[in-house]
C-alpha positions as CSV (number, residue, x, y, z in Angstrom):
1,X,49.7,-41.2,-237.7
2,X,52.5,-41.8,-235.2
3,X,55.8,-42.7,-236.8
4,X,58.4,-45.2,-235.7
5,X,61.3,-45.8,-238.0
6,X,63.7,-47.4,-235.6
7,X,65.8,-50.0,-237.4
8,X,64.3,-49.1,-240.8
9,X,66.3,-47.4,-243.5
10,X,64.3,-44.9,-245.5
11,X,65.4,-42.8,-248.4
12,X,66.0,-39.1,-247.5
13,X,62.8,-37.8,-249.1
14,X,60.6,-40.1,-247.2
15,X,62.5,-39.5,-243.9
16,X,62.1,-35.7,-244.4
17,X,58.3,-36.2,-244.9
18,X,58.1,-38.3,-241.8
19,X,60.0,-35.8,-239.8
20,X,57.7,-33.0,-240.9
21,X,54.6,-35.0,-240.2
22,X,54.6,-35.9,-236.5
23,X,51.2,-36.5,-235.0
24,X,50.7,-36.4,-231.2
25,X,49.2,-39.5,-229.7
26,X,48.6,-40.4,-226.0
27,X,50.8,-43.4,-225.6
28,X,51.0,-43.8,-221.8
29,X,47.8,-46.0,-221.6
30,X,49.2,-48.7,-219.4
31,X,50.6,-46.1,-216.9
32,X,47.3,-44.2,-216.8
33,X,45.4,-47.5,-216.3
34,X,47.6,-48.3,-213.3
35,X,47.1,-44.8,-211.9
36,X,43.4,-45.1,-212.3
37,X,43.3,-48.5,-210.6
38,X,45.4,-47.3,-207.7
39,X,43.8,-43.9,-207.1
40,X,40.2,-45.1,-207.5
41,X,40.7,-47.9,-205.0
42,X,42.8,-45.7,-202.8
43,X,40.1,-43.0,-202.5
44,X,37.2,-45.4,-202.1
45,X,38.3,-48.2,-199.8
46,X,39.9,-46.1,-197.0
47,X,37.0,-43.7,-197.4
48,X,34.5,-46.4,-196.7
49,X,36.6,-47.8,-193.9
50,X,36.8,-44.4,-192.2
51,X,33.1,-43.7,-192.6
52,X,32.3,-47.2,-191.2
53,X,34.5,-46.7,-188.1
54,X,33.0,-43.2,-187.6
55,X,29.6,-44.7,-187.7
56,X,30.7,-47.2,-185.0
57,X,31.6,-44.2,-182.8
58,X,35.3,-44.8,-183.0
59,X,37.7,-42.0,-182.1
60,X,39.7,-40.1,-184.7
61,X,42.9,-41.7,-183.5
62,X,41.5,-45.2,-184.0
63,X,40.1,-44.3,-187.4
64,X,43.4,-42.9,-188.4
65,X,45.4,-45.9,-187.2
66,X,43.1,-48.3,-188.9
67,X,43.1,-46.2,-192.1
68,X,46.9,-46.0,-192.3
69,X,47.1,-49.8,-191.7
70,X,44.6,-50.4,-194.5
71,X,46.4,-48.0,-196.9
72,X,49.7,-49.8,-196.2
73,X,48.2,-53.3,-196.7
74,X,46.1,-52.2,-199.7
75,X,49.1,-50.6,-201.4
76,X,51.1,-53.8,-201.0
77,X,48.2,-56.0,-202.1
78,X,47.3,-53.9,-205.1
79,X,50.9,-53.5,-206.1
80,X,51.5,-57.2,-205.9
81,X,48.4,-57.8,-208.0
82,X,49.6,-55.4,-210.7
83,X,53.0,-57.1,-210.7
84,X,51.5,-60.6,-211.0
85,X,49.2,-59.5,-213.8
86,X,52.0,-57.9,-215.8
87,X,54.3,-60.9,-215.2
88,X,51.5,-63.3,-216.3
89,X,51.2,-61.3,-219.6
90,X,55.0,-61.5,-220.1
91,X,55.0,-65.2,-219.4
92,X,52.1,-65.9,-221.7
93,X,53.9,-64.0,-224.5
94,X,57.1,-66.0,-223.9
95,X,55.2,-69.3,-224.0
96,X,53.5,-68.4,-227.3
97,X,56.8,-67.2,-228.8
98,X,58.5,-70.5,-227.9
99,X,55.5,-72.5,-229.3
100,X,55.7,-70.6,-232.6
101,X,59.5,-71.1,-232.7
102,X,59.2,-74.8,-232.0
103,X,56.5,-75.1,-234.7
104,X,58.9,-73.6,-237.2
105,X,61.7,-76.0,-236.1
106,X,59.5,-79.1,-236.1
107,X,57.8,-78.6,-239.5
108,X,59.7,-79.0,-242.8
109,X,60.7,-75.7,-244.4
110,X,58.5,-76.2,-247.5
111,X,55.5,-76.9,-245.4
112,X,56.2,-74.0,-243.1
113,X,56.4,-71.6,-246.0
114,X,53.1,-72.8,-247.5
115,X,51.3,-72.8,-244.1
116,X,52.7,-69.5,-242.8
117,X,52.2,-67.8,-246.2
118,X,48.6,-68.9,-246.2
119,X,48.1,-67.5,-242.7
120,X,49.7,-64.2,-243.6
121,X,47.6,-64.0,-246.7
122,X,44.5,-64.7,-244.7
123,X,45.4,-62.0,-242.2
124,X,46.0,-59.4,-244.9
125,X,42.9,-60.4,-246.7
126,X,40.9,-59.4,-243.7
127,X,42.1,-55.8,-244.3
128,X,40.8,-55.9,-247.8
129,X,44.2,-56.4,-249.4
130,X,44.0,-58.3,-252.7
131,X,46.3,-61.3,-253.5
132,X,48.3,-59.4,-256.0
133,X,49.0,-56.7,-253.4
134,X,49.9,-59.0,-250.4
135,X,52.0,-61.3,-252.5
136,X,55.1,-59.1,-252.4
137,X,54.6,-58.7,-248.6
138,X,54.6,-62.5,-248.1
139,X,57.7,-62.8,-250.3
140,X,59.5,-60.2,-248.3
141,X,58.6,-61.7,-245.0
142,X,59.9,-65.1,-246.2
143,X,63.4,-63.6,-246.4
144,X,63.3,-62.3,-242.9
145,X,62.4,-65.1,-240.4
146,X,62.5,-62.9,-237.3
147,X,60.2,-60.3,-238.9
148,X,57.9,-63.1,-240.0
149,X,57.8,-64.4,-236.4
150,X,57.1,-60.9,-235.0
151,X,54.3,-60.5,-237.6
152,X,52.6,-63.7,-236.7
153,X,52.9,-63.0,-232.9
154,X,51.2,-59.6,-233.4
155,X,48.6,-60.2,-236.1
156,X,47.8,-63.9,-235.8
157,X,47.9,-64.2,-232.0
158,X,47.3,-60.5,-231.2
159,X,50.2,-60.3,-228.8
160,X,52.5,-57.3,-228.3
161,X,56.0,-57.9,-227.0
162,X,55.8,-56.7,-223.4
163,X,58.3,-54.3,-221.8
164,X,60.6,-56.3,-219.5
165,X,60.2,-53.5,-216.9
166,X,56.5,-53.5,-217.1
167,X,55.8,-55.7,-214.0
168,X,57.8,-53.7,-211.6
169,X,56.6,-50.4,-213.1
170,X,53.0,-51.5,-212.7
171,X,53.5,-52.6,-209.1
172,X,55.1,-49.3,-208.1
173,X,52.7,-47.1,-210.0
174,X,49.6,-48.8,-208.5
175,X,51.0,-48.9,-205.0
176,X,52.1,-45.2,-205.0
177,X,48.8,-44.2,-206.6
178,X,46.9,-46.2,-203.9
179,X,48.8,-44.5,-201.1
180,X,48.3,-41.0,-202.5
181,X,44.5,-41.6,-202.9
182,X,44.2,-43.4,-199.6
183,X,45.5,-40.6,-197.5
184,X,42.9,-38.1,-198.8
185,X,40.0,-39.3,-196.7
186,X,42.2,-39.7,-193.7
187,X,43.5,-36.1,-193.6
188,X,40.6,-34.7,-191.6
189,X,41.1,-37.3,-188.9
190,X,44.7,-36.0,-188.4
191,X,43.4,-32.6,-187.3
192,X,39.9,-33.1,-185.9
193,X,39.7,-35.1,-182.6
194,X,36.0,-35.9,-182.9
195,X,35.4,-38.6,-185.5
196,X,31.8,-37.5,-185.9
197,X,33.0,-34.1,-187.1
198,X,36.0,-35.5,-189.0
199,X,33.8,-37.8,-191.1
200,X,31.8,-34.8,-192.4
201,X,35.1,-33.1,-193.5
202,X,36.3,-36.4,-194.9
203,X,33.1,-36.8,-197.0
204,X,33.4,-33.3,-198.5
205,X,37.2,-33.6,-199.1
206,X,37.0,-37.1,-200.6
207,X,34.0,-36.4,-202.8
208,X,35.8,-33.3,-204.2
209,X,38.9,-35.5,-204.8
210,X,36.7,-38.1,-206.5
211,X,35.1,-35.5,-208.8
212,X,38.5,-34.1,-209.8
213,X,39.9,-37.6,-210.3
214,X,36.9,-38.7,-212.3
215,X,37.1,-35.6,-214.5
216,X,40.8,-36.2,-215.2
217,X,40.1,-39.9,-215.8
218,X,37.4,-39.1,-218.4
219,X,39.6,-36.4,-220.0
220,X,42.7,-38.7,-220.5
221,X,40.7,-41.8,-221.5
222,X,38.6,-40.0,-224.1
223,X,35.3,-40.3,-222.2
224,X,33.0,-37.5,-221.2
225,X,34.8,-35.9,-218.3
226,X,31.7,-34.6,-216.4
227,X,29.9,-37.9,-216.7
228,X,33.1,-39.7,-215.5
229,X,33.4,-37.3,-212.6
230,X,29.8,-37.9,-211.5
231,X,30.1,-41.7,-211.8
232,X,33.3,-41.8,-209.8
233,X,32.0,-39.7,-207.0
234,X,28.7,-41.7,-206.9
235,X,30.6,-44.9,-206.5
236,X,32.6,-43.5,-203.6
237,X,29.5,-42.0,-202.0
238,X,27.6,-45.3,-202.2
239,X,30.5,-47.3,-200.7
240,X,31.0,-44.9,-197.8
241,X,27.3,-44.6,-197.1
242,X,26.9,-48.4,-197.1
243,X,29.8,-48.8,-194.7
244,X,28.5,-46.0,-192.4
245,X,25.0,-47.4,-192.4
246,X,26.1,-50.9,-191.6
247,X,28.3,-49.7,-188.8
248,X,25.4,-47.7,-187.3
249,X,23.1,-50.7,-187.7
250,X,25.5,-53.1,-185.9
251,X,26.8,-50.5,-183.3
252,X,24.0,-47.9,-182.8
């Protein structure tokens, strides 16, 4: 179990035990999620665009120009989406926090204690804790209003206090990941003048990147790495094949 004793005073014996028992947990879930969003879209969308333009008999320079423009626009769009999503989560938390605070202010103290104590008891009862066991917890929370408020936000409403830097961090992570992923399918077009030849190299390079990325995604998220690698590569292959086929059908 991961330990966090910030702001909590423990006796020396318990502190020593905690220091000796440090479990390793993967705690960068939000960052990994942003990287996955950025890289997966960055690999897939420009890949499909390049394949489609190649199917329309465009030159490598045109494919490269359009691809770079798409990567720039996609990075801005995806980054902005990540920023707005994280900002919305923070705003929602702030609204619910104010609502909980206003409820405490508007209801008489005695009524608050009875109502909130009942809610805490109900929450703890869901974990199989008996009344004689959660009674001291409720009593302790009554003496610490801020701790009581934090407890209700987390366990009643299921809301974690967001990191104030989360929105900007999410925007930058997604945008950079999108750019890194987006340039992979465009690399062959930088060196091969013929788009018909470059698209073959692009397919091989991008599918290899999708397999590696899918494997890493599965490994870090706790899923089956090989299955994740296959699924990720399959999605990219379908998207590029669809774009190439439609371009050929419209512009034989």
